[in-house]
N, C-alpha and C positions, 0 to 999 in steps of 0.2 A: 664227884659232886662238890668236894671242897674246892677244887680248881675252878669250877664254874662260879661259885660264890665270890671268889676273889676277883674274877674277871668283871662281874657285875658291879662290885664295889669300886673298882677302878674307873669304870665307865661313868658311874654316878658322880664320883669325885671330879673327874675331868669336866663334866657338864657344869658342875657348880663353879668351877674356876672360870670357865668360859663365860658364864652368865654374869659374873662380877666384873668382867673386863670392860664393858661399855663400848659404844660405837654409834653410828647413825647420827641422830640429832643430839647426842649427849656429849659433854666434855667431862672427863674425870680429873679431879684436882686433889693432889696430895697435900693435906692440911696437917701440919705438925703443931702441937701445943707448945708455944714458946716458953711457957712457964715450967712445964714438966719435961719437955723433950719428947713426950710421947706422941705418937701419930694415931689420932682417933680413927682415921680411915679417909676415904675419898668422898667429895661432894659432887654429884652429877648435875650439870646445867642443861636443861631442856629448852628447846626453841619456844618463843612466846606464841600465844594463840591470837588469831585475828579473824574477825567475821564482819562482813558488810551486809546490809539489808537487801541489796539488789546488785545484780551483775550488769544490768543494762537499764538505761533511762532514755526516753525520748521526750524532748521539750521544744517549745517554740523559741525563736530568737527573741531577745530582750525580755525574757521571762526568767523565773527562778524555780528551782526544785531542790529537794532535800533527800538525803538518805542517812542512815546511821552506820557507824563503824565502832566496833567494840574490840578492844585489845586487852590481853591479860598475860601474866607470866607466873609460872608455877613457883619460882623461887622467890621473887620480890616484885615490888611495884616500880622499880627503878628502870623503866623502859621509856623509849621515845616513840611517838607516833607522828607520821607525816602523811599528808594527802596533797598530791600535786596533779596539775593538769599539763598535758603535753601540747596545748594549743592556746594562744593568747585570746581566742574567741570565747574561752570559758574561764571565769574567775572562780576560785575555790576559797571558801571561808570555812575554817574548822574551829568549832567551839565545843569542847567536851566530846560527846558521842555523836553530835549532829554535824553533818557536813552540808553546807549551803552552796548551791551552784548558781552562778549568775551568768546567763548567756548574753553575749553581745550580738550585734547585727551581723548576719552572714548573707552573702550573695547567693550561695547555693547550700544545699543540705551538707552538713559538716559532721564528721565523726571524730570525737575527742576521747582519748583514754585518760581516765583519772586513776592514779595509782595510790593505794593506801598501803603504807609500809610501817611495820613495827620492829624495833631493834631493842634487845634487852641489854642489861649491863654487862653481859658476857660476850656481846657482839653477835649473838645469833639473831637472825632476821626472818620475817615472813611478810610477803607482799601479795595483795589481791588487786585485780583490775576491774573497774566499772566502766563499761563502754557507754558513752553519752552521745546520742544523735541529736544535733541541733537542726531544727527545721526552718527553712526560709519561708516566712509567712508573707504572702502578697497582701497589701492593704486592700480593704474592701472598696469596691467600686461605688462611688457616690454619684448618683444620677442628679444632675442639675439642669433644669430647663432654662433656656435663654429667655430674657424678658420679652414682653410684647409691648411695642410702642405704637401709638396711633397719632398721626398728625391730621389736623383739620384741613391741611392743604399740602400739595406737593410742588406747586408752582405759584408764584406771586408776582404780580406786576404792580410796581409802586412808583409814584411820581417823585421826582427829586424834591428835597426839602419838605418831605411829609413823613408821617408815621402810619404804620399799619400794625396789626397784631394777628397772630394765629395761636391756636391752642394745641397742646400736646399732652398726652397722658401716657403713663407707663405702668404696667402691672407685671407681677412675676408670680408663678405658681408657688414658689417657696417663700418669697419675701413679701408678697402682697403688693401694696401700692408703692411704686418707686418714683412717683412724680417729683419728689424732692431731690432725687439723684440725677435728674436730667441735666445735661450740660449742652450749651449751644456755642457755636463759634462761627465767625464770618471769614470767608476766604479773602475779603478785602475790608478790614476794620476801618480804614480811613474813609471808605465810601458808605459802608453799611454797618451801623452799630446795633447791638442787640441788648435787650434788657429782659431778664426772666423774672416774673412775679407770679408765684404759684404755678398754675398750668398755662399761663398766658405768656407768649413771647412777643415783646414789642420790637418792631423793626423801624429804625430811624435812618432814612435815606438822606445822604448829603447831595450837594449840587453836582451835576454832571454836564459835560458838554455834548454828549451823545448817549444813546441808549447803551447801557452797560449791564452785563450779566454778572451776578455774584452768587456764590453757593453758600448756603447756610447748612452747617453740619449739626445734626441733633443726635446726641448719644445718651445712652443710659447703661449702667453697669450694675449687676446684682452683687450680692454679698460674696459669691464665689468667683467673681471676676469675669463672668460671661457678659458680653456687651452686645448691644444692637445700635447701629448707626444708620440714620436716614438723612437724605439730602433734600433740601428745598431749593429749587432754582428760582432766583429772584432777578427780575429784570427792572432796573432803575431807568426810568424814562426822563428825558429832559424837557418834557412838555408840561407847561403850567397853564391851566385853564383860568384865565383872568375873570371869566364870567361865572365861575362856579358858585353855586349857592351853598353856604355852609349848612351841615346837618344840625339838628337840635335834639336834645335828649331831655326827658322829663320823667318824673315818677308819678304813677297814678295816685290820685287822691291828695296830691300835695297842694298847699295853699299858695297864696301869692308871694310868700317869702321863701318859696322852694323848701318848705318844711313839711314833714309827714310824721304822724304818730306811729310808734311801734309799741308792742306790749310785752311786759315781762312774762316769763314762763310759757312763751308761745312761739310756734313756728310761723313767723310773719312772712307771707309771700307778697312781695312788692313788685307789681308789673312795671316794666320800663318801656316808655313810649318814645320811639325814635321817628323823626320826620326828616325828609330830605326831598326837596321839590325836583331835583334834577339827577338823582342817582338812586339806584336800587341796591348798589353794592356798599351797604353801610354796616359797620360792625361797632360793637361797644365792649367795654371792659371796666372792671372795678379798679380804679387807680389807687385809692387809699381810703382809710378810715381811721379816725382818731377821736379821742374824747376832747370836748371843747374846754372843760374845766380841769380834767385830770388826765395825766398821761397813762394812768393805770386803769382807766375806765373800760378800755377794750378788753383787757385781761379779766377784769373783775365781773363784767356784766354781759359779755358776748360769748355765747357757747360756740357759734360758728356763723360765718357769712360766706355764701357761695353764689356763683352765677350759674343759673340753670335756664337755658333757652332765653326767653324774653323776660325773665324774672330774676330778682334777687331774693334768695331764701335766707332769712335772718332769724337765727335761733337765739332767743334772749334768756338770760338767767334771771333769778329772782332779785328784785330790788328791795332795799329797805322800805319800810312803810312810809307812805306820803313823800316819796322821792321821785324826782324827774332827772334823768341824765341825758344830756344832749351830745350827739356825735356829729362830727363833720365828715361827710361822705363825698368823695370826688369820683365822678364817672367820666370816662373818656369815650368819645365817639368820633369815628372817622369815615369819610366817604372815599378814601383813597387819594384825595387831593389835599385835604386839610384835616387836622385833628383838633378837636375841641374838648377842653376840660371843663366840666360843669360841677359846681359845688352845691350840695344839699345838706339840710339839717335833719337828722333823725332824732325825734324826741321820744325816749323810752320812758314809759309811765306805768304806774299801777293801774290795773283795769278799773279799780274803784275811783280813780282820780283822773279820768280822761273824758274826752268828748265821746259821744255815742259811736259805736263801731258797727257798721253794716256788713253782714256777710251774706253772699248770695249762694244758695245751694247749687250743687252740681256744677261747680267751676272746675276748670282744668288749667293749671299753670296761671291762675289769676284771671282767666278769661271765661266768659259765659259762651259756650258753643251754640251756634244756631245752624242747623242743617239747611243746606241750600234748598230754597223753594218751600220751606215749611214754617209753621207757626208753633212756638213753644212758650209755655208759661213756667216761670221759675219763682220760687218763694225766697224771701229774704228774712233775715233775723237781725234784730237790734240788740246789741250788747251794751248795757249801760247800768249805772247804779239804780236808775229809775227809768226803765224802758217805757213804762206807761206814759211818761211825760214827753216822749219823742214822737212827733207827728210828721209824716212825709207830706209836703205841700205840692210838689210838682216834679215832673221829669222832663229833661230837656237835653238837647244835643251838646256833647262835649267836643267831639271831633269826629270826622268822617263825612261820608256822602249821605245826607239825610234823605235823598230820593231812593235809596236802596233798601229802606226798612221803615217799619212803623213800630212805636213803642208806647205802651200804656202801663199804668200802675193802679193797683187797688190796695189802699193802705189798710182797709178793714181786714182783708185776707192776707195782707203783706205779700203780694205777688206782683211780678212784672211780666207782661206778655209782649213778645217780640215776633214780628212777622218779616221774613226775608222777601224783599222785592227785587232782588237781582245782585246779591252779594257774590263775590268771587271766593273761591276756596282760599282760606287764610286771610281774607280781607278783614281789617279791624275797624271798629268805630267805638266811640265812647259815649256813655250816658251819664248825666249828673242828676242825682236825687237831691232836691232841695228840702231841707227839714227844719223844724223848729223844736228846740229843746228848752222848754219853759220860755225864758225870755231871749234865749240865744238862737241865732239862725246859722245854718251852715250848709255845706255842700259835700257830698260824697260821690266819688266816681265809680262807674262800672265799666269794665272793658268787655267788649263783645267781639267775637271772631266767627267768621263763616267756617263751618265744619263739614265733614263728609256726611253723606246719608248712610246710616248704619246698615251693614249686612252681617252675614255670619262671621266673617273675619274679625270685624270690629267687636262684635258681641263676645266671641270666644277669647279674644285678646284681653278685653277689659275684665272678663271673669278671672283670667289669670292674674291681672293686676290686683284685683280685689283679694285674691288668695295670698298674694305677696304682702299686701298691706296687713292682712291678718297675721301672717308669720312675723312680720317686722314688729307688730305691736306685742306679740308674745315675748319677744326679747326684752321688752320693757317691764315685764312682770316682776323681775328681780328688783327693779327700782321701786315699783309700787310697794312691794313687800318690805323693803328696807325702810320706807317712810312709815308704814304701819307699825313695824317693830319699834321705831323711835318714839312714835306717839304713845304706844302702850307703856314703854319703859318710863317715859316722863309722867304719865298719869299715875303710875304706881310708885313714883318717887325713887326709882332706881337711878335715874339720871336727872340732871338739872335741865331747865329750859334751854340754856345756852348749849349744853351738850346735845340735846335733841336737835336743835337747829344746825349744829355742826354735822351731825349724822345725815340730816336731810340734805344739807348743802353738798356733802360728799357724794350722796347718791345721785345728784344731778350732773356731776362731772363724770359721766360714764360713756360719753359718745366716743366711738372709735373711728379711725379713718375708713375702715372697711364698711362700717354701718352708714357713715355719711355718703360714701360712694354708692352704696346700695340704694339709698333713698333717692339720690339724683337719677340713677339708672331707671328705677321704676317710674318716677315722675316723668322722665323724658319719654319712655315708651308710651305711657298713657297720653301725653300731649301729642306725640307724632301720629298716633293711631287715630285720635279724635279729629285732629285738624288736617290730617293727610300730608303733613310736612315731612321733609327728608324722605326716608324710605318707609314711611308709616303705612303705606298701602301695599307693600311688597311682602307676601307671606314668607318668602325665604329669609328676608332680612329680619322679619319679626321672630321667626323661629331661632335664628342665630342669636338675636339679641336676648331672647329668653334664656338661652344657654349661658350667656355672659352674666345675666342676673342671677341664675341659679348658682353659678360658680361664686359670685360675690356674696350671695347669701350664706354659702358654706363657710367662707372666710369669716363673715360676721358672727356666725354661730360659735366659732371657736374662740373668739376673744371678746365678744360684747357681753357685758353684764358680770364679768368675773369680779370686778371691784365691788359691786353691790352684793354678790354672793358672799364675799369675805366680810363685808359690813354686817350682813344678816347674821352670820354665825358669831361674829364678835358680840353683837347685841344679845344673841341667844346665851352666850356665856355669862354676860352681865346679869341676865334674868335668872341665873342659877337653875336652869332647866324648865322654867315656866314657859318660855317660848322655844319651840322645838328647833333643832338643827335642820337645815335644808341642804340637801345634796345638790351639787352642781352637775348639770347634764349639758352636753354640747349639741343636743338636737331638740327640735320641737315635736310635739305630739299632735296629730290630727284627731282631736277627740270628737269632732262633729263632722262626719264625712258628707252629710247631706248639705250643710251650709258652708262647708269648707272652712271650719274654724280651727285655729291652732293655739296651742298653749304650752308653756313650760311645765305647768302643774296638772291641769286637766288632761287626762289620758295617760298620766304617769302612774303606774300601779303602785308606786311607793306611797302614794297619797290617797288612793281610793280604788273603786272598782266600777265596772259597768253593770247597770241594772236596767233591763229592758231597753238596751241600746243607748241609755244616757249614763254619763259618767257621774258618780256620786262620791264626794270626798268622804274619807273616814272621819269619825267624830273628832279625832285629835287635830285634823287639818281642815275642819269645817270653815275656819276663818278665810281659807283660800278662795271661797266663793266670792268674797268681797273683792279680792285682788282680781279675779277673773272678770267680775262685773265692771271694774274700773278699766281694764284693758279693752273690753268690748265697747265701752262707751267712748274710749279715746281712739278706737280704730278708725283710720281714715277710709272714707268711702270712695271707691273708684267711680268714675263718671258713668251716669246712666240717664237715659231720657224717660225713665219711668216716672 
C-alpha cells in the first residue's frame, strides 16, 4: 500500500513539472531581477486575438463597403494591425476598428482577398481573410426616341434670282419642341443660300445658265445625340417671266397708311390678305418686327407672335395706362418669281383708348365661314368705351366677286346676313362696315370664306376642338388664381400696389413653347375642318392629327402653369395662412361630363366633393368658384352654325 502511494505522488509531481514547461502558442522567458539576482520565474507570451465582422462581402464596382476588425493581446497593447488587399481593383482604408473598401471598375466579376493580420510585441501573429466579390454592373439601358421632323415640302422649283420659303418643325418625345435645334445646309452654297428664321427656311437662288439641281439638307439632333436628316430637292431654273405680275400682301382692317390697331392683354388674330393675278403658288412669312421708338418694346410688350395659316396671332402683354406703342412689322410674299417685302405699323393701345373694335361671332381663323349654297346670319359685337355711341351706317364690298354673294346688316339687332350665290370652297371675299363714332367715321373689315356643308365628321371634330379649348383654359386657372391672391394681399395691406402689380405681371409671363404649339395645332384643325383645306375632310388625317394634339396637350400639362403655382404659394406664405396653399397637379379634371368641361380645381377632391352630380367646393376653397367662372367666361368657343 505504501509503495502505491509513492507511485501516485511521483505521477502527480511529474504532471506538475510538465504543465509548467509551456508550448504551442506560448513562449517562456527567464526573467532575472537585476537588482537582487533572484529569478522570480518565467513570463508566458500568448498569441494576440483577432476577429473580423464578416468572412465574405459582395459589392458593386465603384461602390464602397465596410466591416470591422478587432485585435487584442493578453500581455500588452503594443501590437500592430494591418489590413491589405491582394488586388489593385480594391482599395483598403483602415481607421481604428473600421475597414472601408473602395471598389474600382472591373470588366468581369472579380474575387479579392483582404487579409487582416495582427502581430504582438513578441512576434506572435494571427491572420484572418475576408473574401470580397466585386460585381461588374452593366449601366442601365436608356431608351431615347429619335426626333420627328416635318417639312412642308420635299421638292422645290425656284426661279433664278428669286426667293422662296418653306416651313420645318421638329419635336421629340423626351425633349419636346426642337425647332430651335434645326440646322440646314446647301450642297451648293454659291448657287443656293439659306436663312433660317424660326420655323421658316428662306431659299435664295442665284443666277444660273441652265436648270440646276441643288440638295438642301435639313437636320435636327436631340439632347442624347440622336438625329434625323431629310433632304429637299431644289431645281433652280434660269427662266424669268418678264410679264409676271407681282403679288401683294395686306392686313385685314388696316387703314390707308398700312396701320392696324392691336390691343393689350388680348390674343389678336390678324388676317393676312394675299392677291396675285397670275399665280396661285403664293406663300408669305413674317420677316421682322421691331419697336418704332424703343428697341426693348418687343420684349416688354409682346408675349408671342406666330404665323398660323392665313393669320398672324399676336399675344400682347399689359401696357401702362394711357400708352400707345407702335411696332414696325415686315411681311414677305413671293409667287416663286419675285419676293416682295411689305411694311406695316401695329399700334398697340389700351382698350379704353382705342377706336371701336368689331368682333363677329363664330369666326374661324379670322374668317366668317359661309357653307356653299346656304344663307347664314351672324351677330357682331362692338367693343368701345362708349359702344352706345357707335352706329353702323352701311355695308359694302371690300374685295372679291360681288356676283357670288349678297350681304345685309341690321344694326338694331347687330347682325349680318350673307347668302352664297356660287362661292367655291375656300374662296374669300371681304366686307366693310362703315360706322360713325360720335363725330368720327371709320371702316372695319370682315373676311368671309366659303366653307364645307357640315356633316357628322365636321360636327364630331368640332366637338373635340371645343373639348380641347376647355382643357386649355383649365391650364390658365393657376394664372387667374395668382391674380386673385395678389389683389387680396394688396387690399389687406400685406403688400404694396407696386408689389401687387409685380405679382400680376409675373403671372402673365407663363406661356410655354408646348402650350403655344398646342394652341396653333387646335386652331389649325378647326380651320381645316371648317374650310375643307389641306386634309380637313379626311377622317384618317383628322384622327392622326387628334393624336398629335393629345400628345402636345400632355406636354403642356407637365410644364404649363408651374411658375404661377409657385407664385400662388409664395403669396400664401406672405398671407401667414390666410390664403391657403394650393397643390400642383399635372392633370386636368373632367368635372362636368355632360358639357365636357375641364378644370384644375373643380373635380379635384382636395378642394370639394360631388353632390347630386355637381361638384361643390369646400367652404375653405369657396373662392375657387370665381376662378372657375373666369375660366368659363374666357373659354374660346369652337365654330358652330347654331
